[in-house]
N, C-alpha and C positions, 0 to 999 in steps of 0.2 A: 151679374149685372154687368159683364163686359159684352159690348155689341160688336166691336170690329177691333182688329190688330194687324198692324203692319210693321216691318222694320225696313231700316235703310239708313246707311252713313253713320253706323254705329249707334243707332237710336232705335227705340220702341216708341210707337205712337198707338193710342188706343182710345177708344170711346168708352166711357164707363159710366154707370149711375152711382154717383157717390152719395145718393141720399141716404137716409137712415134705414138700417136694417131691422130696427126693432119692429116694424110692421110694414107689410108691402103696401098698405093703405096710405102711407105717408107719401108726401110728393117726391118725385124724382129730383136729382140735381146732376144732370149730364154734363160730362167735361170731356174734352179733347186733352189728352195727357201725353207729355214727351219725357222720356226717361232715358238715362244713359244705359245703353244695352250690356255695357260691361259691369257696372257698379249698382245699377238700379236707382242712381239719384234721379228725383224729379227735376227735370229741367225748366219746364213750364206748363201751365194749365190754361186752356181756354174754355169758358164757359159755353154750353150749347143750350139755347133757350128751351127747346123741347126736341126729343129725339124718337121715342116711342113710348107707349103707355105701359107702365110697369104692372098693370094688372092684366096684360096680355098672357094667355096660358104659356107656361115655360116649355121649352123645347118645341114650339109650334110655329116657328118662323116669326115675322116674314124674313126669308132667306135673303132678300137684297140688302139688309142692314149691314151686313159684313162687307159688302162691295161699295160702300159709300165712303171709303177712307183708302187713300193711296199715297205713296211717296216715292220720290225718286232720290231720297237721302239728302237733298238740298232743300226741297219743298215738300210739303203736306197739303193734300187736296181733300176738302170735306166741305158739305153744307153745314152750316152752324146753326141750323133750326130744321125742323120739318117744313118743306115747302121752300126753304132759302135757296138762294143760288149757290153754287159751289164757290167756296173761297180758297185762295192759294195762301198758305202761310210759310213764313221762313222757319225751316226745320231746326235751327239753332236758338232762334229768340222766340218763336210763336207769334210774331208780328204779322198781321194781315198784308200780304204784298198786292194782292189783286182780288176781285171778285167778278165771276163771270156771269153777267146779268141774264143771259140768254139760256142759263142752266137751271131755271126755277123747277122745283120739283124733281130733282135728279133722284133716280132709283138706283143706278149702278154706275162705276166708272172704272175705266181700265187706262193706265198709263203704259205708253210704248214709244221709245225712240224720240222722247221729247214733245209727244203729242198726247193730249188727254181727250179720251173718248168717253163722253157723257150720255147716258140714256136717260131721257127725262120723260115724265108723264105729263100730257097737256092738261089732265085733270088734276083735281086735288088729291092729296095722299089718301086713298080709300079706308085707311084704317084710323083716320084722326077722330072719328066719331065713335070708336069701340067703347063698349060698355059691357061689364060682366052681366051675364043673365043667371048662369048656374053657379052656386056656390060649391059644387063639387067638381067643378073644372068645365072649361068650354072648348076643350081640345077638338071634339067632334063638331061642334058648332063652327069653330073658326074654319075647319077644313071644308066645310060645306058653304059657309056664307062669305067667306073671305079669300076664295080661290083666284087664281090669276083670271083676269077679265078678257084676255086675249085681245084687247083693244090696242090700237096702234100708238106707238112711242116715237118720240123724236131723238134720234141718234146725231150728235155732232162731234166733229173732231176740231180740236182747239189748239193751236200752236202755243206750248206753254211759255216759251221766251217772250212772243210778242202780244199773247192774248187774242190773237186774230182767230176768227172762226174759219177753218178751211173748207169744210162743207157740212151740209145737213141731209138727213135722210130720213123719211118716216116710213115705219114698218112696224109689224107686230114683232115681238123680241120675247122669247121664252126667258123666264127669270134664270139667272146665273149662267146663261149660255154665252154671253158677251165676252169674247177674247180678241186679242189684237196683238201683232208684232209690228216690226218696222215696215213690213209690206203690204200686210192686209188685216182688215177687221172681219170676224166670223162671228155669226150668231144664229140660233135656231128660231125659225118663225113659226 
């Protein structure tokens, strides 16, 4: 049920489905959770309206979900629903400090040297209308019907301190290939 996990500033942050485990058919209850990394005390929780369909085949992606959560130890960045823009939350309290409206449909994020690099899909989340067709598992179907569509995405750099958009670029970006450091951003197209 855990979708993403990062750590920083002596805290763990993760996105997890806390819905009932009695049946996978029961609705999800997605949460962004902060814990003390040393004693595991829950520090705060932030509800996430919807994140991903719990009926999606296990261990069949989508791989980008793990890259929708980043932290610098002082702040945590994540969209708080499918299709929602990325929000910046205080790592200590969970209070929403900012929302970056230009980051709707964020698929991946990287944080480097005070800059947040967000890869957004101009189209809707392609998996939002997923329905189970085979009661024996949809892994094969998922691999064929929900593969990377190779359509252009929008990549933007945001200054975390000011919220200012530093630049944007449109390009094809292969899933999980986005990386950055203090000098450059690299991805596979």
